[in-house]
BAKOLDREN-588237 format. One line per 5 residues: number of its first residue (from 0); their letters; for each residue x, y, z of C-alpha. Coordinates in Angstrom, 2 decimals. Layout:
REM BAKOLDREN-588237
NUM	a	X,Y,Z; ... $
//
This chain:
REM BAKOLDREN-588237
0	mlqql	-69.17,46.93,-29.98; -70.90,50.21,-29.21; -68.42,51.08,-26.47; -65.39,50.29,-28.61; -66.74,52.53,-31.36 $
5	ivllp	-66.98,55.45,-28.93; -63.20,55.34,-28.60; -62.34,54.42,-32.18; -64.60,56.74,-34.20; -62.59,59.89,-33.36 $
10	lfgam	-59.40,57.99,-34.25; -60.86,57.08,-37.64; -61.70,60.74,-38.18; -58.20,61.85,-37.21; -56.60,59.35,-39.59 $
15	aamsv	-58.84,60.24,-42.53; -59.19,64.02,-42.17; -56.06,65.17,-43.98; -56.41,62.65,-46.80; -60.04,63.59,-47.33 $
20	grlas	-59.09,67.25,-47.22; -56.52,66.67,-49.95; -58.56,64.36,-52.16; -61.97,65.99,-51.71; -62.17,69.31,-49.87 $
25	araae	-61.60,70.90,-46.49; -65.36,71.01,-45.95; -65.56,67.26,-46.51; -62.90,66.71,-43.83; -64.82,68.96,-41.44 $
30	iltts	-68.10,67.14,-42.01; -66.47,63.71,-41.71; -64.70,64.37,-38.41; -67.67,66.23,-36.92; -70.06,63.44,-37.90 $
35	lvgla	-67.86,60.71,-36.43; -67.39,62.54,-33.13; -71.12,63.34,-33.05; -71.89,59.66,-33.55; -69.48,58.81,-30.73 $
40	alfaw	-71.35,61.30,-28.52; -74.67,59.59,-29.31; -73.20,56.19,-28.43; -71.69,57.66,-25.25; -75.09,58.89,-24.04 $
45	itffq	-76.63,55.49,-24.75; -73.82,53.84,-22.79; -74.19,56.34,-19.95; -77.82,55.43,-19.37; -77.12,51.72,-19.78 $
50	vgfgd	-74.28,51.69,-17.27; -75.39,54.36,-14.81; -79.00,53.27,-14.57; -78.99,49.71,-15.80; -76.40,47.10,-16.68 $
55	gerty	-73.49,48.19,-14.52; -69.78,47.87,-15.17; -68.34,46.06,-18.17; -64.80,45.64,-19.45; -64.02,44.71,-23.04 $
60	ilfew	-60.53,43.29,-23.51; -59.47,43.93,-27.10; -56.05,42.28,-27.05; -53.09,41.52,-24.81; -50.81,44.50,-25.13 $
65	irsgs	-47.81,43.89,-22.86; -46.54,40.74,-21.17; -43.11,40.65,-19.59; -42.57,38.46,-16.57; -45.23,39.38,-14.03 $
70	lqanw	-46.09,42.60,-15.86; -49.25,42.24,-17.89; -51.34,44.97,-19.50; -54.27,44.47,-21.84; -55.69,47.01,-24.22 $
75	avrvd	-59.24,47.22,-22.97; -62.28,49.43,-22.86; -63.42,49.74,-19.25; -67.00,50.95,-19.07; -68.18,51.80,-15.57 $
80	tlsav	-70.09,54.82,-14.36; -66.97,56.94,-13.89; -65.74,56.33,-17.43; -69.28,56.68,-18.83; -69.61,60.12,-17.23 $
85	mmivi	-66.28,61.16,-18.68; -67.25,59.81,-22.10; -70.41,61.92,-22.32; -68.50,65.01,-21.19; -65.66,64.47,-23.67 $
90	ttvsa	-67.67,63.48,-26.72; -70.50,65.99,-26.23; -68.23,68.98,-25.82; -65.92,67.73,-28.57; -68.80,67.31,-31.03 $
95	lvhcy	-70.03,70.84,-30.33; -66.49,72.23,-30.61; -66.03,70.43,-33.94; -69.24,71.98,-35.24; -68.33,75.42,-33.91 $
100	sigym	-64.90,75.21,-35.53; -66.45,74.87,-38.99; -67.38,78.54,-38.71; -64.51,79.77,-36.55; -61.75,78.29,-38.74 $
105	eedps	-63.50,78.96,-42.05; -60.74,81.19,-43.41; -57.83,79.03,-42.25; -56.10,77.15,-45.08; -55.08,74.27,-42.77 $
110	rprff	-58.55,73.28,-41.63; -58.19,69.53,-42.35; -55.08,69.41,-40.16; -56.91,71.29,-37.40; -59.85,68.89,-37.42 $
115	aylsl	-57.50,65.92,-37.49; -55.80,67.25,-34.36; -59.16,67.86,-32.64; -60.25,64.28,-33.31; -56.86,62.94,-32.20 $
120	ftfam	-57.23,64.91,-28.98; -60.68,63.40,-28.43; -59.42,59.86,-29.09; -56.49,60.23,-26.69; -58.74,61.44,-23.90 $
125	lalvt	-61.23,58.63,-24.50; -58.38,56.10,-24.44; -57.31,57.58,-21.11; -60.70,57.41,-19.38; -61.57,53.91,-20.66 $
130	adnli	-58.22,52.43,-19.63; -58.29,49.26,-17.55; -54.74,49.70,-16.29; -52.20,52.40,-15.58; -50.07,51.64,-18.65 $
135	qlffg	-52.98,52.21,-21.02; -53.93,55.29,-19.03; -50.37,56.55,-19.48; -50.67,56.03,-23.24; -53.78,58.21,-23.33 $
140	wegvg	-52.13,60.65,-20.93; -49.17,61.18,-23.26; -51.46,61.24,-26.29; -53.39,64.10,-24.74; -50.11,65.92,-24.12 $
145	lasyl	-49.02,65.44,-27.73; -52.37,66.58,-29.14; -52.39,69.65,-26.90; -48.90,70.54,-28.14; -50.08,70.29,-31.74 $
150	ligfw	-53.23,72.33,-31.14; -51.74,75.06,-28.95; -49.03,75.55,-31.55; -51.40,75.14,-34.49; -50.67,78.67,-35.73 $
155	hhkks	-46.99,77.81,-35.91; -46.14,80.97,-37.83; -46.60,82.85,-34.53; -43.61,82.68,-32.21; -45.87,83.13,-29.18 $
160	andaa	-47.89,80.05,-30.20; -44.74,77.96,-30.64; -43.40,79.10,-27.28; -46.73,78.33,-25.58; -46.87,74.85,-27.11 $
165	ikafv	-43.32,74.06,-25.97; -44.05,75.42,-22.50; -47.17,73.27,-22.15; -45.26,70.21,-23.32; -42.29,70.76,-20.99 $
170	vnrvg	-44.29,71.64,-17.86; -46.49,68.60,-18.37; -43.40,66.42,-18.68; -42.51,67.44,-15.12; -45.84,66.14,-13.90 $
175	dvglg	-45.54,63.07,-16.10; -42.32,62.10,-14.34; -44.36,61.89,-11.14; -47.03,59.82,-12.84; -44.44,57.49,-14.34 $
180	lgima	-42.81,56.99,-10.95; -46.24,56.43,-9.43; -47.00,53.69,-11.97; -43.66,52.03,-11.22; -44.37,52.32,-7.50 $
185	cffvf	-47.75,50.66,-8.01; -46.10,47.75,-9.81; -43.42,47.54,-7.11; -45.96,47.52,-4.27; -48.94,45.68,-5.76 $
190	gsvef	-47.26,43.57,-8.42; -49.82,44.81,-10.95; -50.73,47.88,-12.97; -54.39,46.92,-13.41; -56.97,48.92,-11.48 $
195	dpild	-59.03,46.06,-10.08; -56.20,44.13,-8.35; -54.71,47.35,-6.98; -57.97,48.72,-5.60; -59.08,45.33,-4.22 $
200	ivrnd	-55.90,45.19,-2.14; -56.44,48.76,-0.97; -60.08,48.17,0.03; -59.28,45.00,1.98; -55.86,46.02,3.30 $
205	glvqp	-54.60,42.92,1.54; -51.20,41.32,1.71; -48.53,42.71,-0.58; -45.06,41.38,-1.28; -42.90,43.94,-3.07 $
210	ffsqt	-39.92,42.92,-5.16; -36.86,41.81,-3.19; -39.06,41.17,-0.14; -39.14,37.72,1.41; -42.46,38.08,3.22 $
215	avpls	-45.89,39.50,2.50; -47.32,42.15,4.82; -50.63,44.03,4.99; -50.59,47.11,2.78; -51.13,49.41,5.76 $
220	elkiq	-47.89,48.13,7.33; -45.69,48.43,4.26; -43.12,51.23,4.49; -40.77,52.61,1.86; -37.46,54.24,2.75 $
225	fldrt	-36.74,57.57,1.13; -33.91,59.94,2.11; -33.16,58.12,5.38; -36.81,58.17,6.40; -39.59,55.65,5.98 $
230	ypaie	-43.06,56.47,4.72; -46.20,54.39,4.23; -46.06,52.92,0.75; -49.63,53.92,-0.02; -48.82,57.57,0.74 $
235	ivgvl	-45.81,57.50,-1.60; -47.92,56.03,-4.40; -50.69,58.57,-3.81; -48.38,61.58,-3.84; -46.54,60.45,-6.99 $
240	lfiga	-49.77,59.89,-8.90; -51.05,63.27,-7.75; -47.94,65.01,-9.10; -49.00,63.73,-12.50; -52.51,65.03,-11.91 $
245	mgksa	-51.09,68.44,-10.92; -49.39,68.81,-14.29; -52.33,67.86,-16.46; -54.87,69.81,-14.40; -52.67,72.90,-14.06 $
250	qfllh	-52.54,72.95,-10.28; -50.41,75.44,-8.37; -46.68,75.23,-9.20; -47.41,73.29,-12.41; -50.04,75.72,-13.65 $
255	twlpd	-47.85,78.03,-15.69; -48.64,76.45,-19.06; -52.40,76.98,-18.89; -52.71,80.75,-19.51; -50.19,80.62,-22.35 $
260	amegp	-52.24,77.85,-23.96; -54.65,80.61,-25.00; -52.34,81.18,-27.98; -54.14,78.34,-29.74; -57.46,78.83,-31.57 $
265	tpvsa	-60.39,79.46,-29.23; -62.12,76.10,-29.96; -58.96,74.42,-28.69; -59.23,76.38,-25.45; -62.83,75.25,-25.03 $
270	lihaa	-61.92,71.60,-25.57; -58.87,71.68,-23.29; -60.56,73.55,-20.47; -64.01,72.01,-20.51; -63.68,68.37,-21.42 $
275	tmvta	-60.25,66.97,-22.06; -56.78,67.72,-20.82; -57.35,69.59,-17.59; -60.01,67.16,-16.38; -57.60,64.22,-16.67 $
280	gvflv	-56.02,64.91,-13.28; -59.38,65.02,-11.50; -60.35,61.79,-13.23; -57.13,60.07,-12.11; -57.68,61.03,-8.47 $
285	crmsd	-61.29,59.82,-8.60; -60.31,56.61,-10.39; -57.84,55.92,-7.56; -60.21,57.29,-4.90; -60.12,54.09,-2.83 $
290	lyaaa	-56.36,54.51,-2.56; -56.62,58.17,-1.54; -59.32,57.35,1.01; -56.73,55.15,2.72; -53.92,57.74,2.36 $
295	pvasa	-54.75,60.71,4.61; -51.45,62.53,4.04; -51.77,62.36,0.26; -55.39,63.51,0.57; -54.32,66.44,2.74 $
300	iitvi	-51.77,67.45,0.10; -54.49,67.33,-2.54; -56.71,69.55,-0.37; -53.97,72.13,0.20; -52.84,72.28,-3.43 $
305	glita	-56.43,72.49,-4.65; -57.25,75.28,-2.21; -54.15,77.31,-3.08; -54.90,76.89,-6.78; -58.50,78.03,-6.35 $
310	lfaat	-57.37,81.20,-4.58; -54.29,81.86,-6.70; -56.09,81.60,-10.03; -59.05,83.63,-8.80; -56.83,86.48,-7.61 $
315	vglvq	-54.84,86.58,-10.84; -58.05,86.56,-12.86; -59.06,89.86,-11.24; -56.59,91.91,-13.29; -56.53,90.11,-16.64 $
320	tdikr	-57.58,92.14,-19.67; -57.49,89.32,-22.24; -60.98,87.80,-22.35; -59.63,84.27,-22.88; -57.14,84.53,-20.04 $
325	viays	-59.87,85.54,-17.61; -61.76,82.36,-18.47; -58.52,80.34,-18.40; -57.77,81.39,-14.83; -61.36,80.64,-13.88 $
330	tasql	-60.75,77.09,-15.13; -57.72,76.66,-12.88; -59.72,78.04,-9.96; -62.65,75.69,-10.56; -60.27,72.75,-10.87 $
335	gymff	-58.94,73.76,-7.47; -62.48,73.35,-6.12; -62.66,69.85,-7.58; -59.35,68.83,-6.07; -60.01,70.08,-2.57 $
340	aagvg	-63.41,68.39,-2.72; -61.65,65.12,-3.53; -59.06,65.84,-0.85; -61.70,65.97,1.89; -63.38,62.83,0.55 $
345	gygaa	-66.04,64.26,-1.76; -65.18,62.33,-4.91; -68.79,62.36,-6.09; -68.92,66.11,-5.51; -65.71,66.55,-7.52 $
350	mfhlt	-67.10,64.59,-10.47; -70.41,66.44,-10.18; -68.67,69.80,-10.48; -66.46,68.49,-13.29; -69.60,67.62,-15.26 $
355	thaaf	-71.46,70.87,-14.69; -68.27,72.88,-15.20; -67.82,71.31,-18.64; -71.13,72.80,-19.79; -70.73,76.36,-18.58 $
360	kallf	-66.99,76.57,-19.28; -67.38,75.42,-22.87; -70.24,77.90,-23.19; -68.08,80.76,-21.92; -65.14,79.91,-24.16 $
365	lgaga	-67.22,79.47,-27.30; -69.08,82.68,-26.48; -65.74,84.44,-26.07; -64.68,82.98,-29.41; -67.76,84.49,-31.05 $
370	vihfs	-66.86,87.87,-29.53; -63.27,87.58,-30.78; -64.44,86.58,-34.25; -66.89,89.51,-34.35; -64.16,91.92,-33.18 $
375	hheqd	-61.55,91.01,-35.84; -59.68,88.73,-33.40; -59.37,91.41,-30.74; -59.03,89.80,-27.28; -58.49,92.84,-25.06 $
380	mrnmg	-61.70,93.63,-23.19; -60.67,97.27,-22.92; -61.27,97.53,-26.68; -64.72,95.99,-26.55; -67.79,97.16,-24.65 $
385	glarq	-71.34,97.68,-25.84; -71.55,94.27,-27.52; -74.82,93.35,-25.83; -76.61,95.36,-28.51; -74.40,94.05,-31.31 $
390	mpatf	-74.45,90.36,-30.32; -77.63,89.71,-28.30; -77.58,85.92,-28.74; -73.96,85.63,-27.63; -74.60,88.03,-24.76 $
395	famml	-77.54,85.93,-23.56; -75.49,82.73,-23.75; -72.56,84.21,-21.85; -74.92,85.63,-19.24; -76.21,82.12,-18.61 $
400	gtlai	-72.64,80.84,-18.35; -71.78,83.61,-15.90; -74.86,82.93,-13.78; -73.77,79.29,-13.67; -70.12,79.83,-12.75 $
405	tgvgi	-70.98,82.40,-10.08; -73.49,80.03,-8.49; -76.86,81.76,-8.77; -79.79,79.86,-7.32; -82.43,79.85,-4.61 $
410	pflyp	-81.58,78.01,-1.39; -84.09,76.42,1.02; -86.47,75.15,-1.69; -85.04,71.66,-1.31; -86.30,69.25,-0.05 $
415	dilpv	-89.66,70.58,1.17; -90.76,72.34,-2.01; -88.62,70.84,-4.78; -87.06,67.37,-5.08; -83.66,68.86,-5.99 $
420	pfgfa	-81.87,72.15,-5.24; -83.00,74.93,-7.56; -80.41,76.97,-9.39; -77.93,77.13,-12.21; -75.47,74.28,-12.63 $
425	gfvsk	-72.65,75.91,-10.71; -74.94,76.82,-7.82; -75.83,73.18,-7.20; -72.42,71.58,-7.71; -70.31,74.25,-6.02 $
430	dvile	-72.62,74.28,-3.02; -72.17,70.52,-2.65; -68.40,71.00,-2.65; -68.52,73.70,0.02; -70.95,71.67,2.12 $
435	taygg	-68.58,68.72,1.75; -65.75,70.85,3.10; -67.91,72.17,5.95; -68.98,68.67,6.92; -65.37,67.60,6.90 $
440	iegga	-64.60,70.05,9.71; -66.52,67.98,12.22; -65.50,64.75,10.54; -61.83,65.55,11.01; -60.80,65.80,7.36 $
445	afaga	-57.45,67.59,7.20; -57.68,71.25,6.19; -61.44,71.00,5.66; -62.04,74.25,7.53; -59.47,76.08,5.44 $
450	afvgg	-61.04,74.61,2.31; -64.50,75.85,3.30; -63.35,79.38,4.12; -61.01,79.53,1.13; -63.76,78.24,-1.12 $
455	liaai	-66.05,81.08,-0.02; -63.31,83.65,-0.64; -62.71,82.16,-4.09; -66.46,82.38,-4.74; -66.35,86.15,-4.06 $
460	ltgfy	-63.42,86.54,-6.43; -65.15,84.37,-9.03; -68.19,86.62,-8.90; -66.03,89.70,-9.32; -63.92,88.64,-12.32 $
465	swrli	-66.85,86.90,-14.05; -69.14,89.93,-13.90; -66.19,92.20,-14.70; -65.85,90.29,-17.96; -69.55,90.78,-18.72 $
470	fltfg	-69.53,94.51,-17.91; -66.32,95.25,-19.84; -67.27,93.17,-22.87; -71.00,93.74,-23.23; -71.79,96.82,-21.14 $
475	gewra	-71.19,100.52,-21.68; -70.16,102.08,-24.96; -68.64,100.26,-27.90; -64.92,101.03,-27.59; -63.71,99.12,-30.65 $
480	paevr	-61.61,100.88,-33.32; -63.53,102.57,-36.12; -62.59,99.87,-38.64; -64.13,97.16,-36.45; -67.28,99.20,-35.87 $
485	khphd	-67.72,99.75,-39.61; -67.00,96.19,-40.72; -67.56,93.67,-37.90; -67.30,90.00,-38.75; -70.72,88.40,-38.74 $
490	vpgvm	-70.93,85.31,-36.54; -72.34,82.44,-38.65; -75.13,80.24,-37.37; -72.82,77.23,-37.22; -70.97,79.06,-34.42 $
495	lwpla	-74.13,80.05,-32.57; -76.23,76.92,-32.40; -73.60,74.88,-30.45; -74.08,77.45,-27.70; -77.71,76.37,-27.25 $
500	plaig	-77.17,72.86,-25.79; -74.34,74.20,-23.64; -76.60,76.97,-22.35; -79.25,74.39,-21.49; -76.59,72.40,-19.64 $
505	avvag	-75.45,75.50,-17.75; -79.01,75.97,-16.55; -80.26,72.45,-15.78; -77.22,70.14,-15.47; -76.92,70.68,-11.73 $
510	mafyk	-80.57,69.91,-11.06; -80.66,67.01,-13.53; -77.59,65.20,-12.22; -77.91,66.03,-8.53; -79.72,62.88,-7.39 $
515	pfvgy	-77.59,60.30,-9.19; -74.25,62.02,-8.61; -74.52,63.06,-4.95; -78.09,62.36,-3.88; -79.74,59.29,-2.46 $
520	gaekf	-79.19,57.39,-5.69; -75.42,57.93,-5.70; -74.43,54.54,-4.32; -76.36,52.66,-6.98; -75.38,55.09,-9.71 $
525	wggsi	-71.63,55.00,-9.15; -71.66,51.27,-8.55; -68.30,51.18,-6.81; -66.45,53.09,-9.53; -65.49,55.77,-6.98 $
530	hlase	-65.07,55.69,-3.22; -68.29,56.62,-1.43; -67.37,55.97,2.18; -68.39,59.51,3.04; -71.00,59.94,0.34 $
535	dhggd	-73.18,56.88,0.31; -76.35,58.84,0.40; -75.10,61.80,-1.49; -75.43,65.46,-1.05; -78.97,66.01,0.21 $
540	shagd	-78.98,68.88,2.66; -81.07,71.64,4.10; -81.23,73.82,7.14; -83.14,73.45,10.32; -84.12,70.50,12.48 $
545	dhgtd	-87.68,70.19,11.27; -87.07,69.87,7.56; -86.44,66.16,7.47; -89.42,64.16,6.27; -90.16,60.57,5.49 $
550	dhgaa	-90.27,61.43,1.81; -86.89,63.04,1.57; -85.10,62.00,4.71; -83.36,64.20,7.23; -80.67,66.38,5.83 $
555	tyeet	-77.59,65.29,7.66; -73.91,65.53,7.07; -74.00,61.82,6.49; -76.54,62.26,3.71; -74.52,64.93,2.02 $
560	giaay	-71.70,62.64,1.79; -70.00,64.93,3.63; -69.51,64.21,6.93; -68.75,61.58,9.17; -65.45,60.67,7.57 $
565	adade	-64.96,57.57,9.63; -61.39,56.40,9.25; -61.51,53.15,7.33; -58.43,51.93,9.15; -59.96,52.40,12.58 $
570	apaee	-63.73,52.06,12.25; -65.77,48.99,11.38; -66.99,48.82,7.82; -70.59,49.43,8.78; -69.51,52.66,10.46 $
575	aygde	-67.27,53.75,7.64; -69.88,53.39,4.97; -72.98,51.57,3.89; -76.65,51.65,4.76; -75.96,50.34,8.23 $
580	ayasd	-74.18,53.55,9.10; -77.27,55.55,8.28; -79.76,53.26,9.93; -78.87,54.55,13.33; -78.43,58.06,14.59 $
585	dahgg	-75.61,56.77,16.69; -73.50,55.60,13.80; -71.66,58.88,13.75; -72.80,60.42,16.92; -76.30,61.42,15.88 $
590	ehhfp	-77.76,63.56,13.12; -76.17,66.87,12.24; -77.91,69.50,10.17; -76.31,72.26,8.15; -76.84,75.71,9.64 $
595	awvlv	-78.80,78.03,7.38; -75.80,80.31,6.92; -73.78,77.48,5.38; -76.42,77.06,2.68; -76.67,80.80,2.05 $
600	aplaa	-72.94,81.59,2.21; -71.98,80.48,-1.35; -74.79,82.52,-2.92; -73.92,85.48,-0.71; -70.26,85.22,-1.72 $
605	gtigl	-71.11,85.32,-5.42; -73.47,88.24,-4.83; -70.72,90.21,-3.07; -68.52,89.69,-6.11; -71.32,90.88,-8.41 $
610	vlawf	-71.93,94.03,-6.35; -68.22,94.92,-6.25; -67.89,94.40,-10.01; -71.02,96.48,-10.68; -69.75,99.39,-8.59 $
615	qygrg	-66.45,99.37,-10.46; -67.44,98.49,-14.02; -71.19,98.49,-14.51; -72.69,101.45,-12.66; -74.24,104.17,-14.80 $
620	krdpl	-72.20,105.78,-17.56; -68.99,106.12,-15.59; -65.77,105.08,-17.28; -65.43,101.32,-16.68; -61.67,101.55,-17.18 $
625	rpgli	-61.13,104.04,-14.37; -58.75,102.93,-11.59; -60.42,100.81,-8.95; -59.41,99.35,-5.62; -56.53,97.53,-7.31 $
630	rpggi	-54.83,100.43,-9.07; -52.47,99.78,-11.99; -48.88,100.32,-10.93; -49.54,99.50,-7.29; -47.86,96.69,-5.41 $
635	vyefl	-50.97,94.49,-5.30; -51.76,95.08,-8.97; -48.23,94.26,-10.10; -48.14,91.20,-7.88; -51.35,89.87,-9.44 $
640	knrwy	-50.52,91.02,-12.96; -47.23,89.13,-12.75; -49.10,86.04,-11.54; -47.54,86.00,-8.07; -44.14,86.09,-9.84 $
645	idrly	-44.18,82.30,-10.16; -43.05,82.46,-13.78; -40.29,84.89,-12.84; -39.23,82.61,-9.99; -38.98,79.69,-12.41 $
650	qilfq	-36.92,81.83,-14.75; -34.47,82.62,-11.95; -34.34,79.10,-10.50; -34.46,76.99,-13.65; -34.46,78.79,-17.00 $
655	eparl	-31.54,81.18,-16.51; -29.26,78.65,-14.75; -30.11,76.10,-17.44; -29.31,78.65,-20.13; -25.97,79.52,-18.47 $
660	vgrfl	-25.04,75.87,-18.03; -26.07,75.15,-21.59; -23.99,78.03,-22.93; -20.99,76.92,-20.84; -21.28,73.35,-22.09 $
665	wkrgd	-21.73,74.62,-25.63; -18.75,76.99,-25.61; -16.36,75.17,-23.26; -17.55,71.63,-23.61; -18.71,71.22,-27.17 $
670	estid	-16.79,73.88,-29.10; -13.55,73.99,-27.06; -13.18,70.41,-25.86; -15.06,68.07,-28.17; -14.78,70.00,-31.42 $
675	gggpn	-11.47,71.60,-30.46; -9.81,68.31,-29.56; -11.67,66.31,-32.18; -12.58,67.18,-35.75; -11.69,70.87,-35.56 $
680	glarl	-8.39,70.19,-33.77; -7.43,67.49,-36.26; -8.33,69.82,-39.12; -6.14,72.58,-37.65; -3.24,70.13,-37.22 $
685	msasa	-3.49,68.97,-40.80; -3.77,72.54,-42.01; -0.64,73.58,-40.06; 1.28,70.56,-41.35; 0.22,71.32,-44.87 $
690	krtvg	1.36,74.93,-44.52; 4.80,73.81,-43.33; 5.06,71.32,-46.15; 3.99,73.91,-48.68; 6.65,76.25,-47.27 $
695	vqtgf	9.38,73.97,-48.64; 8.22,74.72,-52.17; 9.98,78.09,-52.67; 9.64,78.27,-56.45; 13.42,78.80,-57.06 $
700	vfhya	15.14,76.28,-59.41; 18.51,76.38,-57.67; 16.79,75.39,-54.36; 15.33,72.35,-56.06; 18.73,71.55,-57.71 $
705	fvmll	20.48,71.81,-54.36; 17.98,69.45,-52.73; 18.34,67.00,-55.60; 22.15,67.11,-55.29; 21.87,66.62,-51.54 $
710	gvvil	19.64,63.63,-52.12; 22.11,62.06,-54.57; 24.95,62.51,-52.07; 22.93,60.89,-49.28; 21.96,58.01,-51.58 $
715	llvvs	25.62,57.40,-52.57; 26.68,57.43,-48.94; 24.03,54.88,-48.08; 24.95,52.60,-51.00; 28.68,52.77,-50.31 $
//
């Protein structure tokens, strides 16, 4: 019952919020929804420890939802480690965002509606991650899309907010077409939409008999014809499902909605970026990780798209002046890290970074919201500055978030001195991702080398734009208008205390979750909920040949989960994964240790970004807004400011042709043909006939007498 309540409590809050707001008060609606989501968060943490460290996977079937022929889908609550991790991320961040919103939205007259939407968003995401089949997952998937539309466009009196909401909805529909086709392909190939039957067939290369086929064949031999070519069925399924993930997680080409989503209230941005919508794509790939482990082409596509996204978003973030948009592009970049980690086989590393990222990204967004609230809803960093003295608590919190996202820590302390790597959350999880990519180079993972190098470049850019935000917002002189300086909005305590648990998470989440997520306890912790062929003994790593001990084990690529990447289709199971593979040095050709420079490189990359940002924006009393290496008006600046011209390209390729076609069909098709030949044409005909008939009535008596006489003559002729 506890697990079902985790999903249902936010739904109860969403259903009751507006009625309570009307019958009681807006504050009552706020307290009700916040309390219910907070209770769901408490239950989620209890479930997390029960499942991850105790009882293991459980599935609660609530009722049979769909049955049509061989298609069956139950409404269930699937509770395994993967869904338990997602539940604590979703409910914890959502509860803190609910609490924060009590202060942030205090002056908004539509607060009950806002809190109802927040709770609906939380419910939809929980329904998605606890789904036992792809149909239920699709229900949650679309529910998240609907809730995001409502929240992004919450301030519907603003045209920009309405446009952003529509854009998010439409772009996500493109990705959802891919997901829908992927679900249909799964049913066509596997004869089921439930996760367990699908993944069991994938793991065992079982027999499948698609519709209209007379014989069953092993999954690895099944081909699907498309455009006069045949492709492995598993690759087709993997690519289609990933297209859906691209839309929800704002990956390159389907990313354009994410920056515009900043038109919604800041708490919405925190919830979307840290815990709900954008993490759905990563979750889907990890949920289907056994399938992707057997689909190297689909995995390579994931790696490439993730890498491009990480670099694209990081470069565009360099020139943003809106504080929320800087953080928004950092989200897309960090999601790129998660995807290319999954692409090279590091599903545990991807989920590890998703979890740590939720803490420091929510912290950064809520801190930015406090700054915006204090500054009379000013979002341009050029009109800020000097806020470290005005908002010391917020400054401290955002400093911790920045230290986390830029990956500050101390390498080489693990495993000889400390039992886990020592550093902020992003230092630990991002390092595991980059080590995963490096290990994949020798293991033969496609594009692993490019992912490692690109990840380091993105780390430099991350350091630059993150510290640029700190220097422009909190450093230097206070550049706000006189009215803001005289009457700043005080930030209430209800907006500040949610930052505290997030700040703690930004500091310790990486160290706390390292062992179970990617360390030696990973196999037991995940319990088969994600594919661990390359990660059975997690991410333990260090430099040098003499650091391995009996207490901690030798730090090998195999131990980091990173490396051997034995092809499951070609290698025996004991070589592909499992303890047997690690019992012998010969399982993958002997032990391989990470060079020291690999462990130092991520920290060095972030430091380079810090130094460059300090020289441009933080050094002495020089004008932080002076032109830098990327000068406004230059080719590079305009290219980045216009977001690689992707939006403009879509306008040329899709929006403008669609507008022209629509106008043609409207003017020539609807107005001229349908209306002209239909109701309007008939009306004109009747009008013309009436005018001719009316023309006979001249108004002269002798005309009427003549017609009457003529009629009498005709009548007499007929009678005679």
